[in-house]
C-alpha positions, 0 to 999 in steps of 0.5 A: 360141555356143548357138542358141535352139530353135524355141520360143525356149528355150535348150537345156541344154548337154551336161555332161561326166560328170566335171564333173557335180555328181552324179558329183562328189558320188558321187566325194566320198562314196566318197572320204570313205567310203574315208578313214573306213574307212581312218581307223577301221582305222588307229585300230584298229591303233594301239589294238591296237599300244598294247595289245600294247605295254602287254602287252609292258611287263607282260612286261618287268616280269615278266621283271625280277621273275623275274631278281630272284627267281632272283638272290636264290635264288643269293645264298642257296644255294651251288649250284642244286640245288633251284631247279627248284621255284622255276622251275616256281612262277614259270612258273605264276604269271607264265605264262612259260617259264623255263630255266636253264643253266650258262655251259657250256650244261648245263641246270639247270632248265626249266619246259617239258617235257623235250626242248623246245628253248631260245629262240634267245637268252638273256635274262640272266645270273644272277650275284649277285656281278655284278648289273646288274638290278632286285634289289629292286622300285623300285630298280636296284642294281649290283654285289653282290646285298645278299642275298649275305651269306655269312660275315656271317650272324649266328647266332640268338643274335647276331641276337636280341642285336642285335634287342634293342639296336635295340628299346631304341634305338627306345624311346630315340628315343620318349622324345625324341618322335622316331619310328623303326622297325626292319628286319631285313637279310638277314644277320640284323642288325636296324637302326633306321630313323628318321623323316624329319628325325630323324637327330640323335635317331638319333645321340643314341640310338646304342649300341656294338652298332650297330657290326659287333661281333658275333663272326661279323662280326668274323671275316668282316671280319678274313678280308676284310682279309687278302684285301685286303692284296695290293691295298691301297695302303700308307697303307690297309694301315696303316689296316687294321692299326690297325683290324682290324675295318675300321670306319673303313675300310669303314663301310656298304660291307661289311655291308648295313644297317650304320648310316651311313658314317664318315670314311675311307670308301673311296668316294673312292678308286677303287683301294681300291674295286676292291680291296674289290669284288674281295676281297668277291667272292672272300670270298662266292664259296663261299657263292653259286651259280655264274653261270647263263644265263637263258632266257625265253619264252612257255609255249605257244611262240607269238610275240606279235603281230597276225595277221589270219586269212583269216576276219578278212580276209573280215569286214573286206572284207565290212564295208567293201564293205557300208559303201561300198554303203550310203554310195553308195546314200544319196548317190545318193538325196540327190544326185538329190533335190539335182540335180532342183531345180537342173535345174529352175532351169536350165531356167527360167533358159534360157527367153526373157526375156519368158516370166518363167518361175518354178519350183515351191518344193517343199522348205524346204532350201537348194534351196527357198530358192534356188528362192524367190529365183529366183522373187523375182528373176523378179518383180523383173525383170518389175516392172523391165521394166514400169517400163522400158517405162513410163519409155520411154513417159513419156520419149517423151511428155515429149519429144513435146509440146515437139517437136510444138509446135516442129514445128507453129509451124515448119510454119505459119511455113514455109507463110507462114501466120504471120510469125516475130515475136518472140513466136513466137521466144520461144515456140519458145525456151521449148520448146527450153529445156524439151527441154534441161531434160528431157535434162539431167535424164535425163543426171544420172539416168544418171550417178547410176545409173552411179556417174559423178556428179562432186561438187565438194565444198567448205565450204558455208554453209547460210544462204548456200545458202538465201538464193541459192535463195530469191532465184532463185525469188522472182520466180516466187513473186511472180508466182504470189502465193505468199509465199516465206520463208527461214530458216537457223541461222547458223554451219551448214556442210556439205561439199557441191557448191554447184551440186548442192545449189542444184539439189536445193533448187531442184527442191524449191522449184519442186515446192512452188510448183507445188502451192501455191495463190495466197496460200499460203506456201513456207518454206525453212529450215536447222536444225542438230543435233549431227551433221547439217544439216537442210534443209526445204522446206514448203508450204501446198498440196494435200499428199500422200496416204499411199498416194502417199508411197512413190512420190514419188521414182519417175521420171515418177511423178505423183499425178494421172495426167491432169495435163498436163506444164505443170502437173505437171512432167516427173516427174524433179525429185524422183528427181534430188533423191534421187540428188544427196542420196544421192551426198552421203551424206545422206537425203531424206524426204517427208511431209504429209497431204492439205489440210495441205501437204507437207514435204521434209526433207534431212539431210546431215552437218555439218562445222566451219566454216572459220577466220577467214582463210578467205573465205566463199562 
């Protein structure tokens, strides 16, 4: 338990360092800074890694291009003599080290200086008769490199003749409004390529020279047929003997660039296809360079990767330390500025309640708003304390008067100065009833404040409620020579507690009768709107001054402070009215002006009335 100091103030407790707001704020900031630096480093590594990967992709593309070009060289040469120039040119262009060796390991060509060790692993095998890599940009081909034409290469005269036929074919297609173009294949043969959707026009303009009918091609196909006789099935052998040029047998599978495949193509028989591939490799082998092993690497022999040097490490550590130092410094300044007003608020809150301590509002940020709210709370607490003291005083006054009367009459009777006649007994009974009335009012207000006020709701007819209240106060109105009127719309129903609502209207009527002079009028009415029941109590009395309207529902409040209890009431009737009306979900307002009487209006939610079978109240 915390013991107050000599001056009544509660001392501030010692806060463990790990629970201090300043320490936690600093730790949070350091953690954020570390995470920020780590995230930045991670992002930098990711970006660097991506850049390296992109560079590696470019290297892979360059390596494929090297292999394609070297395979083309081998397809057009019977040996590797003279490949050194090609190797060095590719090395300078693509910034790669290129080395070729025979399958036995003898060096053929190397872009690096003599004596430089080969890379640890070979990159590929260059063999135009068994390609499995990119031989043309954008297309991956397998099998025999199409640039290996060997004995199928046309002579100049044959190539010109085939080219002329191709040009005539293009002109033929143009007559029919169809587009086409020519393309020269590695063998020297010129072929016609029709535009999309022009295959019919391409067949219409076909001529005999579209077939492999050149002497060079016939000679090569005849030699290929002889090579295949040892591995072809019998039915395919008979087909080959019937068509020595193998047009029906092979179509485009033998000579690259020949016009479309024809019936009898070997693609449907794997045994025949294997026989054809083996025979073609045997036929082309003397015309291409032997297989070679390809080694690729960096020209400077440096391994690609990310290397953080000591100097770079020092820079990273220095920058990180600087960021942390600046972050901690700024956070400390902000934290001190933030904690100072909080400590002032804590010190003010620990002052004795009677001091009503306030704090200075020095900023307009969240702490400034908190300080202003604290001052407002202190002001409200001071006001409530004053109201509490005034209420206690008023309660004591209200209770003292009837108690004094009862005590005085009892003492006179005890001393034998007065006989206890019926009039004395009646007077003492009236004073006791007044005490009971005040106590009941205080109990109702306390129940409303505590939220324990119980309501027994039921359908309540407004005209019956108005009639009952008017009947209960009619004798008092007649005794005071005041005309009491009651008027209610028929069919107006409310869901309310009948006892509490009679008490509400009874307090309003009693208040109106108390402030209405003789020959005056008090009107009690009930009107309906689409959603509400409006109950009104209007009088022709003194009225209410505008400055008094906000206080008429305050407890123990009187417009005339010098008025006695018998003429001014206890000051609890109207607060009870507001308590009961708000408990029903309604509102009550006061209006009027001095000399024009006062009007009190109660608004409650209206409900449909009960059916014919349900009895009325």
